[in-house]
N, C-alpha and C positions, 0 to 999 in steps of 0.2 A: 482345411482352411482356417478353422478356429485356432488350431495349434500354431500355425504360422503367424496368425494375427497376434496371439499371445506373446510369441517370441519377439516380434517386431515391437510390441508395446514395451516389453522388458528392456530392449535395447534403447528405446526412446527415453525410458525412465533413467537409465544409466547416463545417457547423453545429457539429459536435463540437469542432473545433479552436477555433472562435470562442467557444464557451461554456465552455471549460475554466477560464478566469479568472473567469467570472461565478459558477460554482457551486462553486469551490474557493478556499481562501485560498492560492493558488499561490505568489505572491511571498514571503509570510511563511513558508509551510511550507518552501520551499526555502532560505530564509535561515536557518532553524533548523538544517537539515541541514548547511549550509555551515560552521557553527561546531563541528561534532563533532570535527574533526581535533585540536583542542587536548587532547582527552581522552587522547591517546596520550602526553602528557608524563610520565604516571606509570607507563609501561611497558605491555607488551602485556596482561599478566594483568589488571591493574586496568581497562584500557581495555575489554577484552572484557566485564567485568561491567557497566561503565557504559553501553556501547553497547547491551547486551542489555536492561537495564532501561529506558533512555530510548526505544528504538525499538519496544518490545513493542506498544503500541497502533497504531503505524504499520503494522507487519507484520500483526497480527491484523485490523485494520480493512480493509486492502486484500484480504486473503484472504477475509473475509466478503463484501465488496462485489462482488468479481468472481464469486461464486457466486450472486448475486441477479439478478433480471430476466430469467431465461430464458423464463418463460411469462407470458402475460396471459389465458389461458383454458385449460380442460382439453381442449376439442375441438381437432382437427387441421384443417388446411386441406383443401379438396378438391384433387384432383390438379392440379398446376401452379398452385394458388393460392399467394400469397406475401405476405410482410410485410417492411417495412424500418422500423426504429424507432431512436430514441435513448433510452437509459435513463440515469437519474441515480439512483444508489444512495447512501444515507447510512448508514454503519455507526455506531452509537452506542457510544462508548467508555464502559464502566462506570467508576464513581468509583474503584474499587480500582486501575485501571490509569492513572489520571491523575497519580499521584505515587508516589514510593517513598522509603523511609527509607535514605538513602545510607550510614549507619553500620551497617546490618544486612545488607549484601550481600556481606560478606567481603573488603573491600579489604585488600590486603597492604601497600602502600606509602603510598598517599595517605591523608590525613586531612582532616576538615572544619576549615577555618581560620575561616570566617565564615558565618553563615546556617545553614540546615539545622536539624535533621538531615533534614527532609523536603524533597525537591526535585522539581520537575515532570518528568513525562515529555513526549514529543512533543505529546500532546494535553492537557497540563495548563495550569496558570496561566502567564500571560506575565510573572509577577514572582515573587520569592521564591526564586530559585535559590541553591544553595549554592556557596561558594567552596572549592576544594580545593587542596591542595599538599603538599609534603614537603621536608624539609631534612636534610642530612647533613654532619657535620663543620663546622657553622656556615655552610654554603652552601645557598642556596635553589635547588633543582633543578627544582621545578615550582610553578606558581602560576597557577590559572585558575578561571574560573567555569563551572559547568554551564550549558549553553544553556537558556534559558527555554522554556516550552511555547508553542504557538500561541494558547492561550486559546480554542481551538475544539474541542469534544468530538466532532465528526463527521468521519469519514474519507470523503470524497466520491470516487465512482468513476463517472464518465461513460463510456459506451461505445455503439458502434453495432452493431446486430444485424440480420441478414436471415434469413428462413426460407422454405422451399419445400415445398409439399405433394406427397407421393409416394403410390403405391398402398398399399392396406391401412391407410388412416387413419393415415399416418405423416408426421411433419414432420421435415425435416432443417434444422438451424439453424447458422449460422456467425456468428462475431464476428471482425472483422478491422479493425484500424487500422494502416496502414503506419507505419514509424518516423517520428515527427514531432519536429522540433527543438523543444525546450521551453525557452524563454528562452535563456540562455547556458550552461545546465547540462549538456546532453546530449540524448539522444533517449528517447522513450517509445514503446513498442509494446504491442499487445494482439492476441491471436488466440484463438479458441476454437471448439469443435465440440460440438453437442448434438443429441439426438434425442428425439422425443416420439411415443408410440404408444398409440392407443386400445385399451382392454382389453375393452370391451363386446362386440366382435365374436367373442370367444373364449368367451363365456359363453352357454349356451342361454337364449334369451329376452332377451339383453342389449340388443337394440334397443328393447325396451319399457321399459327403465329410465328413470326421470324425470331422471337425471343421467348425466354422462359420467365414466367412470373412465379414467385414463391413467397411463402410467409414463414418466418422462423422466430423462435423464442428461445431464450436461454437463461439459466440461473447458475451463478457461480458463488461459492463460498471459499474464502481465503483467510488464513490465519498465520501469524508469526509472533515471535516474542523477542525481547532483548533484555539482557541484564543491566541493572542500574548500579551506580557506585557512589551514592551520596553518604558522606561521613561528616561528623560534627566538625565545624570550622575551628581551627586552633587560633584563638585570639590572644594567646600568650598571657592568659589571666590565671593566676594561681588560686584565686578564691571563687571561681565559678562553682555553682552548686549542681549536684547530680543526685537528687533525693530518690530517684527511681533506680539507681544503680544501673544505668544504661551503658556505662562505659564510654570510653573516648573513641577516637577514630579507628582504633584497632579492635574494637569489640565485635564479637560475632553477632550482636544484635542486628547489625546492618547487612548481614550476608545474604538475605533472601529477597532482595529488592528486584523487581521485574516490571517491565511494561509489556502489555499483551494487546495485540491487535486482532480484531475479527471483522472481516469485510464480507457483506452479503450484497450481491449485485444482480440485476436482471436487465434484459433488453428484449424488445420486440421490433422486428424489421420487416418491411415489404421490400422484396428483392426483385431485380430484373437482370437478366444476363443472356449472353450468347456464347455457346460452347462449340468450339471447332476442334478438329483432331489434336492440335498442339496447343493452341491458345484459347483461353476463355476470358471474357471480360464480364464484369459484374458490378452492380452498384445497388444502392438502396437508400431508403429513408426510414427512420425509426425513432423510438423513444427508449430511454433507459433511466435507471436510477441505481443508487448504491447507498449503503449506510455502513459506516465504520465505527465500531465501538472500541474504545481504548480504556483499559483499566491499568492503574498503577497500584501494585501490590507489594506488601512488605512493610517494614518499619523505617521511618525517615526522621532524621533529627531536626529540631528547631530550638531556638532559645527564646525565653521570656525574661523580662526584668523582674526581680523580686527584691524586697527590702529585708535584709537579714543581718543580724549582729551590728546594727547601726549604720549600714551602708547598702547601696544598691549593687546587686550582683546579677550575673546571668545564670539562669536555671535551664538545664538541659531537659528537653521534653521530646516526645516522639509522636508522629502520626502513624496509624496503622491502616493500610489499604486506603490511602487518602483520596484517590480520584477515580471517577467513572465518567468518561466523556463520550459523546456521540457526535459524529460528523455525517451530514448529508452530502452526497457527491455533487460536484459542480455541474455535471452534464445532465441535460434533460432531453434535448433533441439532437439527432445525429444524422449526418449524410455521409455516405461512404462510396468509394469507387476503387476498383482493384483489377488486377491482372493475374491470371494463373498460367503457368507453362507446364504442360504435361509431357514428360519424357517417358520412355519405356520404364514402367514401374514407379519412378520417382516423379514428384511434383514440387514446384516452387511457386509461391504466391507472394504478392506484395500489394497492400492496400493502404489507403489513407482515409481516416475518419475525421470529418470536420465537426467540431463541437467546441465548447468552452475550453476543455482540455483536449486538444487535437491529438490523434493517435496514429502512429505509423506501425504497421504490423507486417512482419515477414514470417513465412511459414515454409518448412521443409518437411516432406513426408513421403509416404508410400500409399498409393491408391490403386485399387483394382475394381473393375466393372463400374 
């Protein structure tokens, strides 16, 4: 049985990697992230504000998505029963997080040059982004456009999960995707551990209840990265200074830029459900939380005005590993309801989670006992 389970898990891992690009706007999403390095032209403080507003739905969406899909019924497996399945969760980004007013976030140096004042976040419109910049002493020191949104309001989170039945009507569940190379941007990983335990056995007469009550808890960690491509802006000035020999736009100094995401998420739920030979219905109430850490690493260019040889000039400088951000997930309380269809060997499930970031999850898998 364990050999068969391992083979099924291997097939699911292959299917997971093949379907990443079918169920997510991957190329476009990573393209948006790659443009974020330009936001550092206005300095660390303004960049932190812009990164935070732009990435809020990306962080909250993944935090919500990895907390979904743990269960597809309230009942547990019999001892040594198991399941292996692929889940596809879509967190719905609310309208309020699809754009922000760039003039209202407290920028200290940058100002809107063109467009705005409203500009898209990661999940916002693919057009209508604001152009930002600033000048001092008659010199343009920053001039860039905010990256557009993906135009896609859903944050997709596919994952592979396996579960095994233990004594005392308990299931142990694991999520594990080994580091996978994702396009040319870096690696993605996911792992998690969950447990589900039936409560009826601890209540006098609980075996006579028409429904099953369970308690489940789960923890998931997810990480990914994307390359950035920030280069010094060509202002067509022959007299700009580069005292640190950082080079221009073609210098290898800027080749190791990267943005790294790490999300840790947890959830605890009280479940109730009814299992029939073919159909199972389930629902529950719970709490959840997530934290996403974002680090921007590498060397990034920016300009400062300096007085040299009797005139004001731009001086090329660099930030090294300029940002470390932390996002708390939007969801706190959740209510879910779902349906599972059990066919010979195969199962299909669909559920909806009501929360600040609502989630729709579909699962396809193999289940025995």
